[in-house]
MARMARZA-450713 format. One record per residue (C-alpha): x, y, z; residue in one letter. Coordinates in nm, 2 decimals, padded with zeros to 4 digits, always signed. Example, Ala and Ser with C-alpha at 12.3 -4.5 7.8 and 13.67 -1.06 7.14 Angstrom:
<atoms>
c1  c2  c3  res
+01.23  -00.45  +00.78  a
+01.37  -00.11  +00.71  s
</atoms>
This chain:
<atoms>
c1  c2  c3  res
-04.26  +03.22  +03.01  m
-04.08  +03.21  +02.68  t
-04.03  +02.91  +02.46  l
-03.70  +03.03  +02.30  e
-03.47  +02.83  +02.53  p
-03.67  +02.51  +02.46  l
-03.67  +02.58  +02.09  t
-03.30  +02.63  +02.09  v
-03.25  +02.31  +02.28  e
-03.47  +02.11  +02.04  i
-03.29  +02.26  +01.74  a
-02.95  +02.17  +01.90  h
-03.07  +01.81  +01.97  a
-03.19  +01.78  +01.61  s
-02.86  +01.91  +01.48  d
-02.68  +01.65  +01.69  q
-02.90  +01.37  +01.55  q
-02.83  +01.48  +01.20  i
-02.46  +01.49  +01.27  d
-02.47  +01.14  +01.42  a
-02.66  +01.01  +01.12  e
-02.43  +01.17  +00.88  g
-02.12  +01.04  +01.06  c
-02.27  +00.69  +01.07  a
-02.34  +00.71  +00.69  s
-01.99  +00.81  +00.62  m
-01.85  +00.52  +00.83  w
-02.08  +00.27  +00.66  r
-01.95  +00.40  +00.32  a
-01.59  +00.34  +00.44  v
-01.68  -00.02  +00.52  m
-01.85  -00.06  +00.18  r
-01.54  +00.08  +00.02  r
-01.32  -00.16  +00.22  t
-01.53  -00.46  +00.10  a
-01.52  -00.33  -00.25  r
-01.15  -00.29  -00.26  d
-01.07  -00.62  -00.10  i
-01.32  -00.80  -00.34  g
-01.17  -00.62  -00.64  w
-00.82  -00.71  -00.54  l
-00.92  -01.07  -00.48  a
-01.09  -01.11  -00.82  s
-00.88  -00.92  -01.06  v
-00.56  -01.06  -01.22  k
-00.29  -00.81  -01.27  p
-00.27  -00.69  -01.63  t
-00.11  -00.40  -01.80  r
-00.45  -00.24  -01.85  d
-00.55  -00.23  -01.48  n
-00.20  -00.17  -01.34  r
-00.26  +00.19  -01.22  a
-00.60  +00.11  -01.06  e
-00.45  -00.21  -00.90  r
-00.15  -00.02  -00.77  n
-00.38  +00.24  -00.61  e
-00.60  -00.02  -00.45  a
-00.30  -00.21  -00.31  e
-00.14  +00.11  -00.18  r
-00.46  +00.18  +00.02  y
-00.53  -00.19  +00.08  c
-00.73  -00.21  +00.40  p
-00.55  -00.51  +00.56  v
-00.40  -00.30  +00.83  g
-00.73  -00.12  +00.88  f
-00.93  -00.44  +00.93  v
-00.69  -00.55  +01.21  g
-00.69  -00.21  +01.38  s
-00.86  -00.07  +01.69  a
-01.01  +00.20  +01.46  w
-01.20  -00.08  +01.28  f
-01.34  -00.20  +01.61  d
-01.44  +00.16  +01.71  e
-01.61  +00.22  +01.38  i
-01.80  -00.11  +01.39  c
-01.92  -00.02  +01.74  s
-02.02  +00.33  +01.62  y
-02.23  +00.18  +01.33  i
-02.36  -00.10  +01.56  e
-02.20  -00.38  +01.35  t
-02.03  -00.69  +01.49  d
-01.66  -00.62  +01.43  a
-01.55  -00.98  +01.47  e
-01.80  -01.11  +01.21  k
-01.71  -00.83  +00.96  l
-01.34  -00.88  +01.03  r
-01.37  -01.26  +00.97  a
-01.55  -01.20  +00.64  r
-01.29  -00.94  +00.53  f
-01.00  -01.18  +00.63  v
-01.17  -01.46  +00.43  e
-01.18  -01.23  +00.13  m
-00.81  -01.13  +00.18  i
-00.71  -01.50  +00.21  e
-00.89  -01.58  -00.11  m
-00.67  -01.33  -00.28  k
-00.35  -01.49  -00.16  a
</atoms>
């Protein structure tokens, strides 16, 4: 009896675990960036000095993302309550208005 098939299976499972953890880390970073962008837009008054940075943040403003099915899927993937997070983001967006 050889252990090679079992060793390969264990290595494959380990690779899948690492991939899943890496993917979850990436999506958590996307959510942190979303919060940071919304918070920044809500707190900064437009000035000549921050015009370029503000234009970039507004161009990629995550309002559409927060209301999308992608948002729900990502929250599910990272085991986060989408409705609670969406409500907080919407609250931040409304503070901006």
